[in-house]
N, C-alpha and C positions, 0 to 999 in steps of 0.2 A: 439731441436729435428728437425731434418727435417722429410716433409711428403713424402708417398714413394709415387710413379708417379702414381701409380692405387688407392690414395685413394684422393677423394672431399673434397676441404678443402672449407666453405665457409666463412670464418675470424669472427667467434662469437663463443663470449667467453662469456656464459648465467651469470648473477650477479645472487646470491641467493636465490633471491625471481622467477626470472624464472626460476628458473633449478628446483625448486620444483615445480613448473607448470607442467612442460616437467616430471617433477616426477610420478606428480599424475596417469598421463597416464600409465606410464610405469608399474605401481601398480596397472593397471588391471581397473582402472574408466574410465568410458567411456564417458561423462559427467563433464565437471569440468567451474564450474563459478567463474571466479575470476574479481574481484572488485580492482582496481587500479585506485591511483591519477591521475591528469591532467598533461601529460609530464615525465610518468614515464617509459615509453616504453615497455607497455604493445602490441603495435601494431607488433615492433618489435618480439617480441614473439611468438604471434601470427601466423604473419607469416614465423618463421621458423617451427611450428610445421606443418606447409601444406608444405613445402616444405620437410621437413624433411621423412612427409608420403607419397611425391610423389614419392622422390628418393626410396625408403625403400619399395615399392609395385611389389607386383609381380602377382598382377589380372589385367587380362585381362581389357583395359579400365576405369581405374582407373580414377575418377574425384574426388578433393578436391576441396570446393568452401569456398571465401570468404566475407561474403553477412554485408555489410551497410545499415543505413537506406535507402539513397538514392544513386544511380548510379552517382553520381557527386562525391557524398564524396568516395565511393568506388575507386574513379580512382584518385581523388587526396590525398589519403592517403593510401590507400592497394596498390593501383598501383606501387607506388614510391617508396615504401620501397618493391615491392614485385620484382623492376625492381633491382633495386641499390643490393637487395641478391643475385642476380643469374647472376649477370654483367658481373663476372668475371670469367662464366664458359665457357662463348664463344657458340657459334652456331652450333660446333659440339658435344655439351651437351644438348643445351636449344633452344627451337623457340620460339621464342617473338614475337605475335600477337598483333597489337596493336588496332585494329579493334575491333576483338573481346575481348580483356583482358583475354586472356590467355597466361600460360606458359606451353611449353607440352616440358616430358626431353625425347629425342629419343631414350636411353637404354630400357624404358618397356614402353613408350608411353603414359604414367599417365601427368595429365593434372590438373595444379590449376585455377582454375578462378574466376573471379569477376563480384558481382551483387549488382542488390539495390534492396531493400526491398519494394523499393515504387514499383518496377515492380513485384510481387509474380509471376504470372502467367509464367514469363520467368523458375520458378524454378518448374514445377510443370514436376512430369513425369519424372526429374531427378533423376540417380540414384549415390548417395553420397559415397565416404569411409570415411571423416572426412569432420566439415564445421565449419569455425569459423564466426561465430554473434559478431558484434564489435556497440557499442553504445546499447546495446539493451532493454535502458529505453527506447530509441526511437522510436521501432518498433513495428507492431501490433501483440499482441499475435497468430494471428491466421496463422501468415507467419512461427511460427514455431509448433504451434500445427497441422495445417494442411497441410501445404508444406514441410516444412524440418524435420521434427519428422519423416514421411512415406518414406521419401527420404533415410533415414538411413535405414532403417528396413530390407531389402532384405542383405546388406553386412556387416551388425552391425556395422555399422561406428560409428564413435565418433564427439563432440560437445564441441566444445571451445567458452565459452560465455565474452567478455567483456567489459568494460563500467566503468564508475562515476555512483554514486550516482544520484537519478535524483526525488525522490517524491517514492512513492510506484506503482508499474506497475511488467510486466515480471518479469524486471531483479530484481527486491526486491524479490518476490516473487519463483522464480529459487534459489536467493542464499540462503534464509531462507527456502525454503525446501529440499533444497540440503540434510541435517543434517539426515533425516528421511530414505534416500534411497539409499542404499547399493553401488549401481554405481555412485553417483553423489560425487562429493569434493566441497565446496566452498572453495575460498582464499580468502583473504581480508590483500590488501597493501597497509598502508598510506604511507604519507611526507618523514615519519623519519625513515621508513625500508627499502626502497628499494635504499636509498643512490643518487637517478636519479638529482636529485637539490642540488645544493649546500648551504650549513645551511643557511649562512648570507640572502639567498634567501627566504628561507623557511620565514627565519624569520622577512623579510620585508613584504611578503603576509602576515603573523598570524597580523602584526599590521597593513596594512594596508585596508583587506580585511573587507566585514563585520563577523560575527564571525559564524553566520550560514554556510553563503557561505565558506567561509574557511575549518569547520565543514563536509562540504558535499563534495568539490571540492578537498579538500584535506589529510583530514582524515578518508573520505569513511564512514561516516555517513549516513547512513540510515535515522537515528532519526532526523537529522537536517533537518527542514523543513523549503521548501521554501516564499521566502517572499509572495505568494498569497496560501499557504496553506491554508486549515481551519483549518483541526485539525493534528496536525505532528504523527507522529510513537510513540514518546516519551508520550506522553498526552494518544495514545490507550493504551500504552503497562502500563503503570502506571494503567490505570483504569483497568486492565485486572489481575492486582494482586491485589485486593481489592473488600475483601468481607466482607459483612456487618451479624450480626446477622438480625435474625426474631424481634426481639424487640427493636433492632437498628432503622429500619423501620416501627414498627405496626402501628404506629399511621399517617402514611400518603399515599397520596390516590394510588388506585390501578390502574393503565393507560393499557390500550390493544392497539396495534398499529397493523393496518395490510396492509400489501401491498400487493396486486391480482400481478398474472403474467400478464403482459403484451404481450408478445410471447411465441411459447412453449416451446422453453430453458430456460424462467427465472422461477423461484420461487417463490408460493406462500409464505409469510410468516406471523406469527403472534408472536409479541413480547409483553411482558410481561412485566412490569416495576413500583416499587413501591419505592416511594422516592427515592434516591441514589442507589437503587440497582435492575440493569436489568437479568433478567434470563435467563434462556438459550433458545433460540430462538423455535419455532416450523416451520419447515420448508420442503415444499408439493413445488411437483411437478407431471404435469397431472391430475390436480381437475377441474375441470367444476365447475357453480357457485356452483351450490345446494351444490356438496361435500365440498368444501370451506364454504360456510353461516354453515353448518350443524357442521364443526370444530369448526368454531368460537362461533356456542351457545352453545359447549360442553363449551368451556373454561367457557364462560360469567358464566353459570350455575354451575360448580364446580368452580369458582374461586372469581366470586362475584365482578368485578370491578364496581369502578366511574365514568369508561368513555369510550369509545369502540371509537379509530379515523380508520376508514375506506378511503383510496385514493380511491375517486371518480372516476379518470381519469379513470380504467381499472375495478371497483369494482362495479359500478352500479346495473351489477342484484346479485350480491352479499348484497348490501345494501337494495336492493329492496327485495329480499325475507329475511333478518334475519328481519325488520319491520313487515312484513306478519308475521312470527311466534312471534311476539310481542316483539322482543328485541329492546330497545332505542340503536342507533349506531348513530354516527357523520361524514358524510361526507364531506372530507375535499378536495378541489382539491389545487393538488400540484402550478398548474399555477394561481391560482386565488389571487386576491388581501391580502398584511398581514395584522395584526392588527397594524404595525407602516409602511404606503407605504410610509413615507418621508425617511427610512431608509433602507428598500430593496423592490427590486423588483418585487417577488412574494413571497405568503406562503410558500413554499419548500427552500425555500433561509432562510427565519428566521425560520423554524426549527429549519433546521441545526445547525445554530447558536447557538438557546438556549441550542444543544445537542449539541455542543462545549464549551457551558459557565459552562454545568452541570457536563462534562464530567473533565474540568480544576475546579470544584469547590469539586470537590471527590464522583463523578459518578462513578459507578462496574457496568462493562461487562463483558460477559464470555468470560475464555482465550481462544477463536476462531481463530485460524488465518486470518481464510477468513474476520471477521468481523472488525477486525481491518485492515485489507489491506484495505476496501473498507471504512471504515471510514476515513484513511490516506489520502486515492486518490484523493477525489475533489477538486478543486481549486476554489478560486472566482476574481470577478474581480468589476471593478466599470463601470454604464452607464454613457451615457452627464450628467445627473443629478444629480449625486454622492452616485445614490445608490446599494447596494451590490448586486451582483450575484451570485451565485453559478452555477457553467458548467451545462448544461442537462445530461439527464443521457445516453444520446445517444456517447456525448463523454466521458463521464467518463468507459461505455462498451469497449472504443475501447483498453482502457490502461488496463484490468482485463483479466486474464485468468478467473475466475469465471462469468465474462460475466457482467448484470444488478447489480447492489450493492442493492439490494432487501434485504440485511439484515440489513444494514445500514440505509433504509430508512423506514424501519419499523421500525427501533428505533425513527427516527426523527419524527415521526407522534405521538409519544406516547408527545410529547413536541407542540402538536397542537394548545392551548390552557392550560389556569392553571384552574388547575381543586383540588375543594373545596376537602377536606377527613372527611365525618361522622366520622371516626376513631378518630380524633385529639380528644386531651381532650377538654373541656370547661374551659373558663375563671377564673382562682380560685383567689379567694380574703384570702388572710392567714394574720389575723393580729393577733395573736400568737405569730408570728418568729418575729413581731417588724418591719413588712414594706409587701409592697403589692407587688403580681409579679403573669402576665400574661403570659400565655404560651400557645402558637400554632405552625403549623409547615407550612413554605414559600413553595414556589413553586417546589424544588428543593428537598425536603422531609426532608430538617432542620430544627430542632428545633428551636422555637425561642423565647426567656424571654423579658420581660421586666417590667423593678422593679421602684417602687417609693418609691422612699426612704422615711421613716417619719421624722421630726425634727429632730435635732441633740442632742443625749443625752447628760447631762452634766460629763465632764469628773471626771472619778474618780483616787484617790490614787497620783493623781497629775499628771498623763500622760490625754496630750492632744490626746485623741483616739477615734477613729470613728469605731466600731465594721461594720460596713456596707460600709466603703470606699471604697473597693472592685467592689463594683456595681460601681465605676463610673467609673470603667477602662474598 
């Protein structure tokens, strides 16, 4: 069928998954999060969404933006694709400005412009009708929350977020949070659903790439941890779906971790843990030292913990006040020396590593999306001497919309040192059962039982059977 002369053709036939992305906007969604594998064609779909919006706009001074983490990246990827898309329209339809990285449509004056998130100030004050944010995982959260989102407000503009998983960050928070927001949609397309790559090439990559890398880059699996990720999202998710009965942790030590706020937008957090069970944290904002100390004192009086660990970096005043009131609390310097200095750069890294081991050994946490995101965000490295080092709070803040990982740090504080429990059963000697056993609780709250087998009994009825053989297994 021939195309009428007054109809513009861009030669774009969307694949089914691309059609689904465009259809989400036609269905009334304003914000669409599209997770797609590498080389899947997400940039093409995104540029077409921008061009379509600009061509159809009836508003004066319409502006549509493509934003990449860096301007050089926007020029290399987005600009090339945008020019290819409008190349056949000719100078009578569009004006292309290489210096300003803009395409202007002459019939209505609408523009498509490219920006880099590395210069967020260039985006301030703009009035946007629509925006595409590429590689969202590598963009600071404030670029969206403080700059782009307000730019869309007066025009009620739309936003398309595209990228591939890369741990827990702004992109993952958007994807998982979209389900609870009526004007949002979250779509995920792996390498088996786009038909963008030959089947034999996909098979080769699955064979040759590390399993975690293939899962993350090609299957779009947010739970696939990176090589340097301390706690995977799958570990955090598994822990969030465990719940222990009171009787199962009754013999374990009760421990409180307190992470006082450092800055005005930080939260003060009180986290309680008994053995394998961590309880919902108490989160406080705008509390001074006296108010926080009073709240911690109430927890101590009501719950009778066996140890209270407080970050001394910002909690010196809280510690002094609690001691003045007669409470025994333990100050923990996050940057202080680890108990195993040959393995860890500082105390904070050691606590987080112990927390990670606890999660994998059966620890249970509240099913809180903010806590899970904070736990799965930090990465680690090794210093010149081979010691493990967790990235700093300031580095983590750059990737979390919630700001500082206060909840996770408070939980990590409950692992500042092993704590004995006065509730653990005393060793028991039971000879009437034919064997001895001693029962206790280890640092993770798990019951430990050590058996001492008695001399072997004589076989009866011709069977060489030892009723206590299972104790050796």
